[in-house]
C-alpha positions in Angstrom: 0.0 0.0 0.0 2.8 2.4 0.9 4.6 1.5 -2.3 1.6 2.5 -4.4 1.4 5.9 -2.7 5.2 6.4 -3.0 5.0 5.5 -6.7 2.1 7.9 -7.1 4.0 10.7 -5.5 7.1 10.0 -7.7 5.1 9.9 -10.9 3.1 13.1 -10.0 6.4 14.9 -9.1 7.8 14.0 -12.6 4.7 15.5 -14.2 5.0 18.8 -12.2 8.7 18.9 -13.0 8.0 18.4 -16.7 5.5 21.2 -16.7 8.0 23.5 -14.9 10.5 22.8 -17.7 8.0 23.4 -20.4 7.0 26.7 -18.8 10.7 27.8 -18.7 10.8 27.5 -22.5 7.8 29.8 -23.0 9.0 33.3 -23.9 7.8 36.1 -21.7 9.0 39.7 -21.8 11.9 38.7 -19.5 15.2 37.1 -20.6 15.6 33.5 -19.4 18.4 31.1 -20.5 15.9 28.3 -20.3 14.2 29.8 -23.3 16.9 28.3 -25.5 16.8 24.8 -23.9 15.0 23.3 -27.0 17.3 24.9 -29.6 19.3 22.3 -31.5 22.3 23.4 -33.5 23.8 21.7 -36.6 27.5 21.5 -35.6 30.0 19.3 -37.4 27.3 17.1 -38.9 25.4 16.6 -35.7 22.4 18.2 -34.1 23.5 19.3 -30.6 21.7 21.2 -27.9 22.8 24.8 -27.7 23.8 24.4 -24.1 26.5 22.0 -25.2 28.1 24.5 -27.5 28.0 27.8 -25.5 27.7 29.5 -22.2 24.3 31.2 -21.9 23.7 34.1 -19.5 21.4 37.0 -18.9 23.2 40.2 -18.4 20.0 42.4 -18.2 16.3 41.8 -17.7 15.7 41.6 -21.4 19.1 40.4 -22.9 20.5 36.9 -23.3 24.2 36.6 -24.1 25.5 33.5 -25.7 29.3 32.9 -25.7 30.2 29.9 -27.9 33.2 27.9 -26.9 34.1 27.5 -30.6 33.8 30.8 -32.5 33.3 29.0 -35.8 29.9 27.8 -34.5 28.4 31.3 -34.3 26.7 31.2 -37.7 25.2 27.8 -37.0 23.9 29.0 -33.6 22.3 32.1 -35.1 20.7 30.0 -37.8 19.3 27.5 -35.2 17.9 30.3 -33.1 16.2 31.8 -36.1 14.7 28.4 -37.0 13.4 27.8 -33.5 10.4 30.1 -33.9 11.0 31.9 -30.6 10.3 35.2 -32.1 13.7 36.6 -31.4 16.6 37.8 -33.6 20.2 37.1 -32.6 22.9 39.6 -33.3 26.6 38.7 -33.3 29.8 40.7 -33.0 32.0 37.7 -33.9 32.6 36.6 -30.3 29.2 36.8 -28.7 25.6 36.5 -29.7 23.1 38.8 -28.1 19.4 38.2 -28.1 17.3 41.2 -27.1 13.9 40.0 -25.8 11.3 42.4 -27.1 8.3 43.2 -24.9 5.2 41.1 -25.7 2.3 42.5 -27.5 -1.2 42.2 -26.0 -2.1 39.8 -28.7 0.9 37.6 -28.0 0.2 37.6 -24.3 -3.3 36.3 -25.0 -1.9 33.5 -27.2 0.6 32.6 -24.5 -2.2 32.5 -21.9 -4.1 30.1 -24.1 -1.0 27.9 -24.6 -0.4 28.0 -20.9 -4.0 26.9 -20.1 -3.7 24.0 -22.5 -0.5 22.8 -21.0 -1.8 23.1 -17.5 -5.0 21.1 -18.3 -3.0 18.4 -20.0 -0.8 18.0 -16.9 -3.8 18.0 -14.6 -5.2 15.2 -16.7 -1.9 13.3 -16.5 -2.0 13.6 -12.7 -5.6 12.4 -12.6 -4.7 9.4 -14.7 -1.9 8.5 -12.3 -4.5 8.8 -9.5 -6.9 6.6 -11.3 -4.2 3.9 -11.9 -3.2 4.0 -8.3 -6.7 3.6 -7.0 -7.2 0.7 -9.5 -4.0 -1.0 -8.0 -5.4 -0.5 -4.5 -8.8 -2.0 -5.5 -7.0 -5.0 -7.0 -5.0 -5.4 -3.8 -8.2 -5.4 -1.8 -9.8 -7.9 -4.2 -6.8 -10.1 -3.9 -7.2 -9.9 -0.1 -3.8 -8.2 0.3 -5.4 -5.3 2.1 -8.7 -4.9 4.0 -11.6 -2.7 2.9 -10.7 -0.2 5.7 -7.1 0.0 4.5 -8.5 0.6 0.9 -10.6 3.5 2.1 -7.6 4.9 4.1 -5.2 4.5 1.1 -7.8 6.0 -1.3 -8.1 9.0 1.0 -4.3 9.4 1.0 -4.2 9.1 -2.8 -6.8 11.9 -3.0 -4.8 14.1 -0.7 -1.6 13.6 -2.6 -3.5 14.3 -5.9 -4.9 17.5 -4.5 -1.5 18.7 -3.4 0.0 18.1 -6.8 -2.9 19.7 -8.6 -2.4 22.7 -6.3 1.4 22.7 -7.3 0.4 22.8 -11.0 -2.1 25.6 -10.4 0.5 27.6 -8.5 3.0 27.1 -11.4 0.4 28.3 -13.8 -0.5 31.3 -11.7 3.2 32.3 -11.4 3.8 31.9 -15.2 0.6 33.8 -16.1 1.6 36.7 -13.8 5.0 36.7 -15.5 3.4 36.8 -19.0 1.1 39.6 -18.0 3.9 41.7 -16.6 4.9 44.6 -18.8 
């Protein structure tokens, strides 16, 4: 019974962590190196994540600076950023690539809010599916006489409490990201 609840918590935590990583890649009006996490660069015949080719920092609230370890990769990095559909334009001085993060338009904020709502709902559904599977396992354990009916009720109550806590985490992440998107 404890194993089922521990497994439930582990799976739900992974779902929340995944959502947090997805939120980090959504562009807001503020510079964030995680924005470039999904950018893949063609370098020496291979597609590599940008993080493996350069140091990425934010020097100002709206500026990302990329310092490639190999200067010959600058053109490839610029091309990959342009291809990534992030809505940003890199500029290079031969040593560094700078990306100025423009403020979001009201229309783009609305689009991002919709995108955010869709991702949040998908992750809530994933959490509920984990809950459903865990309750099914507990019911099977009760059917197989591994646990009593009272233990089933107690464990089901614990599953619901854990689920509510993780749904609350998802809602808090969403509220924080939405606030960040709406900031001007």
